[in-house]
C-alpha positions as CSV (number, residue, x, y, z in Angstrom):
1,X,46.5,134.1,58.4
2,X,49.4,132.4,60.3
3,X,52.6,134.4,60.6
4,X,55.6,132.1,61.0
5,X,58.1,134.6,62.5
6,X,61.8,134.3,63.1
7,X,63.2,136.3,66.1
8,X,66.8,136.3,65.0
9,X,69.6,135.1,67.2
10,X,69.8,137.7,69.9
11,X,69.7,141.5,70.2
12,X,67.3,143.9,68.7
13,X,69.4,144.4,65.6
14,X,68.9,140.7,64.7
15,X,65.1,141.0,64.7
16,X,64.0,142.0,61.2
17,X,61.7,145.0,60.7
18,X,59.2,142.8,58.9
19,X,59.2,140.3,61.7
20,X,58.4,143.1,64.2
21,X,55.6,144.4,62.0
22,X,54.1,140.9,61.7
23,X,54.1,140.4,65.5
24,X,52.4,143.7,65.9
25,X,49.7,142.8,63.4
26,X,49.0,139.4,64.9
27,X,46.0,139.3,67.3
28,X,47.7,136.4,69.2
29,X,51.3,135.6,69.5
30,X,52.8,132.2,70.5
31,X,56.4,132.1,71.6
32,X,58.5,128.9,71.6
33,X,61.4,130.2,73.8
34,X,60.3,132.8,76.4
35,X,63.9,133.2,77.6
36,X,65.4,134.2,74.3
37,X,67.2,137.6,74.2
38,X,64.8,138.9,71.5
39,X,61.9,138.7,74.0
40,X,63.3,141.9,75.6
41,X,62.5,143.7,72.4
42,X,58.9,142.3,72.3
43,X,58.4,143.6,75.9
44,X,59.8,147.0,75.1
45,X,57.5,147.4,72.1
46,X,54.4,146.2,74.0
47,X,53.8,143.0,72.1
48,X,51.9,140.5,74.2
49,X,52.7,136.8,73.9
50,X,52.0,133.4,75.4
51,X,54.3,130.4,75.7
52,X,53.7,127.8,73.0
53,X,53.3,124.2,74.3
54,X,56.7,122.4,74.1
55,X,55.4,119.2,72.4
56,X,54.9,119.4,68.6
57,X,51.5,117.9,68.5
58,X,50.1,120.2,71.3
59,X,51.8,123.2,69.6
60,X,50.1,122.4,66.3
61,X,46.7,122.3,67.9
62,X,47.2,125.4,69.9
63,X,48.5,127.5,67.0
64,X,46.3,126.3,64.2
65,X,43.3,125.9,66.5
66,X,43.4,129.5,67.7
67,X,40.1,131.3,66.8
68,X,41.8,134.7,66.0
69,X,42.0,135.8,62.4
70,X,45.8,136.6,62.6
71,X,48.0,134.4,64.7
72,X,51.8,134.4,64.9
73,X,54.2,131.7,66.0
74,X,57.6,133.3,67.0
75,X,60.6,131.0,67.0
76,X,64.4,131.3,67.4
77,X,66.5,132.6,64.5
78,X,65.1,131.7,61.1
79,X,61.8,129.7,61.2
80,X,63.2,127.1,58.8
81,X,66.5,126.5,60.6
82,X,66.7,124.3,63.7
83,X,63.0,124.8,64.7
84,X,61.2,121.5,64.9
85,X,57.9,123.0,66.2
86,X,57.9,125.5,63.3
87,X,58.4,122.6,60.9
88,X,55.5,120.6,62.4
89,X,53.2,123.6,62.3
90,X,54.1,124.4,58.7
91,X,53.5,120.8,57.6
92,X,50.1,120.7,59.4
93,X,49.0,124.0,58.0
94,X,49.7,122.7,54.4
95,X,47.7,119.6,55.1
96,X,44.8,121.7,56.4
97,X,45.0,124.2,53.6
98,X,45.7,127.1,56.0
99,X,47.6,130.1,54.7
100,X,51.0,130.7,56.2
101,X,53.3,133.8,55.7
102,X,56.9,133.2,56.4
103,X,58.5,136.3,58.1
104,X,62.2,135.5,58.6
105,X,65.0,137.0,60.6
106,X,68.6,135.8,60.4
107,X,69.4,132.3,61.7
108,X,72.3,131.6,64.0
109,X,74.6,130.5,61.1
110,X,75.7,133.9,59.8
111,X,76.2,135.5,63.3
112,X,78.4,132.6,64.4
113,X,80.5,132.8,61.2
114,X,80.8,136.6,61.8
115,X,81.8,136.1,65.4
116,X,84.6,133.7,64.5
117,X,85.4,135.4,61.2
118,X,85.6,132.0,59.5
119,X,85.3,132.0,55.8
120,X,83.5,129.0,54.5
121,X,84.0,128.8,50.7
122,X,82.8,125.1,50.6
123,X,79.8,125.7,52.9
124,X,79.1,124.7,56.4
125,X,77.6,121.5,57.9
126,X,75.0,122.3,60.5
127,X,74.1,119.6,63.1
128,X,71.7,119.1,66.0
129,X,73.6,117.7,69.0
130,X,70.4,115.9,70.0
131,X,70.8,113.5,67.1
132,X,74.1,112.1,68.2
133,X,75.5,109.5,67.6
134,X,73.4,109.0,64.4
135,X,75.2,111.7,62.4
136,X,77.9,111.8,59.7
137,X,80.0,114.7,58.8
138,X,83.1,115.6,56.7
139,X,85.9,117.0,58.9
140,X,87.4,118.9,56.0
141,X,84.3,121.2,55.9
142,X,83.4,123.4,58.9
143,X,80.7,122.0,61.2
144,X,78.3,124.1,63.3
145,X,76.6,122.5,66.2
146,X,73.4,123.7,68.0
147,X,71.3,122.0,70.6
148,X,74.2,122.0,73.1
149,X,72.4,123.7,75.9
150,X,73.4,121.2,78.6
151,X,76.8,120.0,79.8
152,X,75.8,116.4,78.9
153,X,75.1,117.4,75.3
154,X,78.3,119.4,75.0
155,X,80.3,116.4,76.3
156,X,78.5,114.1,73.8
157,X,79.6,116.4,71.0
158,X,83.1,116.5,72.3
159,X,83.4,112.7,72.4
160,X,82.1,112.4,68.9
161,X,84.5,115.0,67.6
162,X,87.5,113.4,69.3
163,X,87.0,110.4,67.0
164,X,87.9,112.7,64.0
165,X,89.9,115.6,65.3
166,X,93.1,115.7,67.5
167,X,92.6,116.7,71.1
168,X,94.6,120.0,70.6
169,X,92.5,121.0,67.6
170,X,91.0,124.5,68.3
171,X,87.2,124.9,68.3
172,X,85.1,128.0,68.9
173,X,82.3,128.2,71.4
174,X,80.0,131.1,70.6
175,X,77.5,132.4,73.1
176,X,74.6,134.8,72.1
177,X,75.8,135.5,68.6
178,X,74.4,138.7,67.2
179,X,73.7,140.2,70.6
180,X,76.2,143.0,71.0
181,X,75.6,143.2,74.8
182,X,76.0,139.5,75.5
183,X,78.0,137.9,72.7
184,X,81.1,136.0,73.7
185,X,83.5,133.8,71.6
186,X,85.9,131.3,73.2
187,X,88.4,129.4,71.0
188,X,89.8,126.5,73.0
189,X,91.4,123.1,72.4
190,X,88.9,120.3,71.8
191,X,90.1,118.5,74.9
192,X,88.8,121.4,77.1
193,X,85.4,121.6,75.6
194,X,83.6,119.8,78.3
195,X,84.7,122.4,80.9
196,X,82.9,125.3,79.1
197,X,79.5,126.7,80.2
198,X,76.6,126.4,77.7
199,X,72.9,127.3,77.3
200,X,70.2,127.6,74.8
201,X,72.0,130.3,72.7
202,X,75.4,128.6,72.8
203,X,76.8,127.3,69.5
204,X,80.0,125.4,68.6
205,X,81.9,126.0,65.4
206,X,84.5,123.5,64.4
207,X,86.9,124.8,61.7
208,X,87.9,122.5,58.7
209,X,90.6,120.0,59.6
210,X,93.1,118.9,56.9
211,X,93.1,115.2,56.3
212,X,96.7,114.8,57.4
213,X,95.7,116.1,60.9
214,X,92.5,114.1,61.4
215,X,92.1,111.1,63.6
216,X,91.3,107.7,61.9
217,X,90.2,104.7,63.9
218,X,87.9,101.7,63.6
219,X,85.9,100.6,60.6
220,X,84.5,104.1,60.1
221,X,88.0,105.6,60.1
222,X,89.1,103.0,57.5
223,X,86.1,103.9,55.2
224,X,87.1,107.6,55.5
225,X,90.8,106.8,54.6
226,X,89.7,104.9,51.5
227,X,87.4,107.8,50.5
228,X,90.3,110.3,51.0
229,X,92.5,108.1,48.7
230,X,89.8,108.3,46.0
231,X,89.1,112.0,46.5
232,X,90.0,114.6,43.8
233,X,93.0,115.6,45.9
234,X,93.8,112.1,46.9
235,X,96.3,109.5,45.6
236,X,96.7,109.5,41.8
237,X,97.1,105.7,41.7
238,X,94.0,105.0,43.8
239,X,92.0,107.5,41.8
240,X,92.8,105.7,38.5
241,X,91.6,102.3,39.7
242,X,88.4,100.7,38.4
243,X,86.5,97.5,39.2
244,X,88.4,95.8,36.3
245,X,91.8,97.1,37.2
246,X,91.5,95.9,40.8
247,X,90.5,92.3,39.8
248,X,94.1,90.9,39.9
249,X,94.8,92.6,43.2
250,X,91.7,91.0,44.8
251,X,92.8,87.6,43.6
252,X,96.4,88.1,44.7
253,X,95.4,89.3,48.2
254,X,93.1,86.2,48.5
255,X,95.9,83.9,47.8
256,X,98.1,85.7,50.3
257,X,95.4,85.1,52.9
258,X,95.5,81.4,52.1
259,X,99.3,81.4,52.5
260,X,99.0,83.2,55.8
261,X,96.5,80.5,57.0
262,X,98.8,77.8,56.0
263,X,101.7,79.4,57.8
264,X,99.8,79.5,61.1
265,X,101.1,83.0,61.8
266,X,98.3,85.1,63.4
267,X,100.2,88.4,62.7
268,X,100.5,87.5,59.0
269,X,96.8,86.5,58.8
270,X,95.8,89.8,60.4
271,X,97.8,91.7,57.9
272,X,96.5,89.8,54.9
273,X,92.9,90.0,56.0
274,X,93.3,93.8,56.2
275,X,94.5,93.8,52.6
276,X,91.5,91.8,51.4
277,X,89.2,94.2,53.4
278,X,90.9,97.1,51.5
279,X,89.9,95.6,48.2
280,X,86.2,95.3,49.4
281,X,86.3,99.0,50.5
282,X,87.9,100.1,47.3
283,X,85.2,98.4,45.1
284,X,82.5,99.9,47.4
285,X,84.0,103.4,47.2
286,X,84.2,103.2,43.4
287,X,80.5,102.1,43.3
288,X,79.4,104.8,45.7
289,X,80.9,107.5,43.4
290,X,78.5,106.5,40.7
291,X,75.6,106.0,43.1
292,X,75.5,102.2,42.5
293,X,75.9,101.2,46.2
294,X,78.2,102.0,49.1
295,X,79.8,100.0,51.9
296,X,76.8,100.6,54.2
297,X,74.5,98.8,51.7
298,X,77.1,96.0,51.3
299,X,77.1,95.4,55.0
300,X,73.3,95.6,55.2
301,X,72.8,93.1,52.4
302,X,75.3,90.8,54.2
303,X,73.3,91.1,57.4
304,X,70.1,90.2,55.5
305,X,71.7,87.2,53.8
306,X,73.1,85.8,57.1
307,X,69.8,86.1,58.8
308,X,67.9,84.6,55.9
309,X,70.4,81.7,55.6
310,X,70.2,80.8,59.3
311,X,66.5,80.3,60.1
312,X,67.6,77.8,62.7
313,X,69.4,80.6,64.6
314,X,67.1,83.6,63.8
315,X,63.8,81.8,63.1
316,X,62.0,78.6,63.9
317,X,63.8,76.1,61.6
318,X,65.7,73.2,63.1
319,X,69.2,71.9,62.2
320,X,71.4,69.7,64.3
321,X,74.3,69.2,61.9
322,X,76.2,71.2,59.3
323,X,74.9,68.9,56.6
324,X,71.3,69.7,57.7
325,X,72.1,73.4,57.5
326,X,73.3,73.0,53.9
327,X,70.3,70.9,52.9
328,X,67.9,73.5,54.4
329,X,69.7,76.3,52.5
330,X,69.4,74.5,49.2
331,X,65.7,73.9,49.8
332,X,65.2,77.6,50.7
333,X,67.0,78.8,47.5
334,X,64.9,76.5,45.3
335,X,61.7,77.5,47.0
336,X,62.5,81.2,46.5
337,X,62.8,80.5,42.8
338,X,66.0,82.4,42.6
339,X,67.9,79.6,40.8
340,X,66.9,76.9,38.4
341,X,69.8,74.6,39.2
342,X,71.4,73.7,42.5
343,X,74.7,74.2,40.7
344,X,74.1,77.8,39.9
345,X,76.1,80.4,41.8
346,X,79.4,78.6,41.8
347,X,81.7,81.2,40.2
348,X,83.3,80.2,37.0
349,X,86.4,82.3,37.9
350,X,87.2,80.0,40.9
351,X,90.3,77.8,40.5
352,X,89.1,74.7,38.6
353,X,90.0,72.3,41.5
354,X,88.0,74.3,44.1
355,X,85.1,74.8,41.7
356,X,85.0,71.0,40.9
357,X,84.8,70.2,44.6
358,X,82.0,72.7,45.3
359,X,80.0,71.4,42.4
360,X,80.4,67.8,43.5
361,X,79.4,68.8,47.0
362,X,76.2,70.3,45.8
363,X,75.3,67.4,43.6
364,X,75.9,65.0,46.4
365,X,73.6,67.0,48.8
366,X,70.6,66.1,46.6
367,X,71.6,62.4,46.3
368,X,73.9,62.2,43.3
369,X,76.5,60.3,45.2
370,X,78.4,57.0,45.6
371,X,77.5,54.9,48.6
372,X,81.0,55.0,50.0
373,X,84.5,56.1,49.1
374,X,85.2,52.6,47.8
375,X,82.9,53.2,44.9
376,X,84.8,56.4,44.0
377,X,88.1,54.4,44.2
378,X,86.6,51.9,41.7
379,X,85.7,54.8,39.5
380,X,89.3,56.1,39.7
381,X,90.6,52.7,38.3
382,X,88.0,52.9,35.5
383,X,89.0,56.4,34.6
384,X,92.7,55.4,34.7
385,X,92.0,52.6,32.2
386,X,90.1,55.0,29.9
387,X,93.0,57.5,30.1
388,X,95.5,54.8,29.1
389,X,93.3,53.9,26.1
390,X,93.1,57.5,25.1
391,X,96.8,58.0,25.3
392,X,97.3,54.9,23.1
393,X,94.9,56.3,20.6
394,X,96.9,59.5,20.3
395,X,93.7,61.6,20.2
396,X,94.6,64.8,22.0
397,X,91.0,65.9,22.6
398,X,90.1,62.5,24.0
399,X,93.2,62.6,26.2
400,X,92.2,66.0,27.6
401,X,88.7,64.8,28.3
402,X,89.9,61.7,30.1
403,X,92.4,63.6,32.2
404,X,89.5,65.9,33.2
405,X,87.4,62.9,34.2
406,X,90.3,61.5,36.2
407,X,90.9,64.8,38.1
408,X,87.2,65.2,38.9
409,X,87.2,61.6,40.3
410,X,90.2,62.5,42.5
411,X,88.2,65.6,43.7
412,X,85.4,63.3,44.7
413,X,87.8,61.0,46.6
414,X,89.0,64.1,48.5
415,X,85.5,65.1,49.3
416,X,84.6,61.7,50.6
417,X,87.8,61.7,52.7
418,X,86.8,65.2,54.0
419,X,89.9,66.7,52.5
420,X,89.9,70.0,50.6
421,X,91.4,69.1,47.2
422,X,92.7,72.6,46.6
423,X,94.5,72.7,49.9
424,X,95.8,69.2,49.4
425,X,97.3,70.0,46.1
426,X,98.7,73.4,47.3
427,X,100.4,71.7,50.2
428,X,101.8,69.0,48.0
429,X,103.2,71.6,45.6
430,X,104.9,73.4,48.4
431,X,106.3,70.0,49.6
432,X,107.6,69.3,46.1
433,X,109.2,72.7,45.9
434,X,111.0,72.2,49.3
435,X,112.3,68.7,48.2
436,X,113.4,69.8,44.8
437,X,115.2,72.9,46.2
438,X,116.9,70.5,48.6
439,X,118.1,68.4,45.7
440,X,119.3,71.5,43.9
441,X,121.4,72.5,46.9
442,X,122.8,69.0,47.2
443,X,123.8,68.9,43.5
444,X,125.3,72.4,43.7
445,X,127.4,71.2,46.7
446,X,128.8,68.5,44.5
447,X,129.6,71.1,41.7
448,X,127.5,69.2,39.2
449,X,124.9,70.6,36.7
450,X,121.4,69.2,37.2
451,X,121.2,68.1,33.6
452,X,124.1,65.6,34.2
453,X,122.1,63.5,36.7
454,X,120.9,60.1,35.5
455,X,117.4,58.8,36.3
456,X,118.8,56.6,39.0
457,X,120.7,59.5,40.6
458,X,117.5,61.6,40.5
459,X,115.6,58.9,42.3
460,X,118.3,58.4,44.9
461,X,118.3,62.2,45.6
462,X,114.5,62.3,45.7
463,X,114.4,59.6,48.4
464,X,117.1,61.5,50.4
465,X,115.1,64.7,50.0
466,X,111.9,63.0,51.3
467,X,113.9,61.9,54.4
468,X,115.5,65.3,55.0
469,X,114.2,67.9,57.5
470,X,113.0,70.1,54.6
471,X,111.0,67.2,53.1
C-alpha cells in the first residue's frame, strides 16, 4: 500500500489526524520537503523519514520500488495541489496497478484566504510562478501564486502582473499560512513587491481588480478590452452584435482604410487599420463564445497559411519574381486538391470591378491571355461596336450584357497596364466630384441655377474646372 500524504501548510494544527496516523503506519516514509514546518511535528512524534529524490523519475522509482509493504510519500499541503512529484507517482502507480490511498491535509489555498480574509465568491485562480510567462488569467478574479521561493521568481511575477494591474494596486504576500507561530501577511503596492523576502512557504494573493482600474496594452490588452465589451456586464451595444450585424461595419471600415491610403496620411491610416482590427477581434470574440474558434486560432491558422504559401522562403522551392510566386501558389492549390477551378476562392461579395480584375489575373496566369495590350485594345473596339448594335436594337438584356463585356475588357486593359481598375475608377470619381463641385461654386457665384446652363456653358465650365487647382 502506498500512502500519499499531505502535510498541510505549516503548523501542527494543519496536519490532519488521518495524515499523522498514515505516517505512523507506514514502514518507510519519503519526504519531498525536509525543511517544511510540518517536519517538526514528525520529529516530535518520532516518525522517521528520508528525503525523496527531487527529480520526478527518480522519485517514482524510489517510492514505488521500495520493498516495504506500507510506504508513504509525504508532500506539502494537499497531495493533489501544487505537487508535481505526487502527480508523477500517482500516475505511475495507476499504470503499474499499485494501490494508493490518498490521505490529505489542507492545501495552502484556504489558509491564505483566511490570512487575508478575502472572500472569493467567484473562485480563485491558482498559478505556479515557474510557468511564467506561459499563463493566462482573468484580473477580475483573485489570483493566488505559489512557487515564488526566490527573488527572481517574485520579480517575474511582478513584471507579469504590472501588465494587467496598476503599480499602486495592493497585493498580499503571505508567509507560512496556517502556522500560528510563523505566519505573516504583508499587503503592499504591487510596485514594491520585488523588495519583499520570500521562500518555499511564501504565497502571493492578488485581489480582484475592476476592469476600469486594469492596465491594457499591446495586442493581448486589446483582446481583453474586446472581451470585456462582450462580457455580461459589458457594453449593451457590443453584446447585441452578431456576425451578420457586423458585416456592414467591416465593409465600411475597409473602405475607410482605402480612403486613408489614398490620402497618404500615416496617422489616418493607423487609425483606420485599428478599426479594421477591431472588426476582426469582434468576430473572433463572438465565435469564441460559442466555442467555434478564438483569436489565437485565427492567428495560428494565418501563420500556417503564410508558411505554406511561401515555400521559397520557408522551404526549398525557388521563385525569383512575384509572377513565379503566384504561379507556384496556383500549382500548390491544385495539387492539394482543395479547389477544382483556379477561379474558386474569389469572393462574390467583392466589388464587381475588383472581382473582375482578380478573375482575369488568375485566368491569365494559366495562359488565357492576349499577347499584348494592343490585342485588348482591339477587343475594346469590337465590344464598343457590339454595344452600339445592341443599343440600336433596343434589347435591354442585350445592352446590359454588352456593357458588361465592355467593362470587363477595360479591366483587362488596366491589368495589362499594371493599373488597379478599382483604384483608377475611385480616383476618377473623386476627381469628377472635385471638378463638379468647383462648377457648382462658380455657378453659385454668378447667382444662377444649375438647370439654367446650356450644353455649351456646361462644357466651358468643365474645361475651366479641369484647369483649376481643384481639378
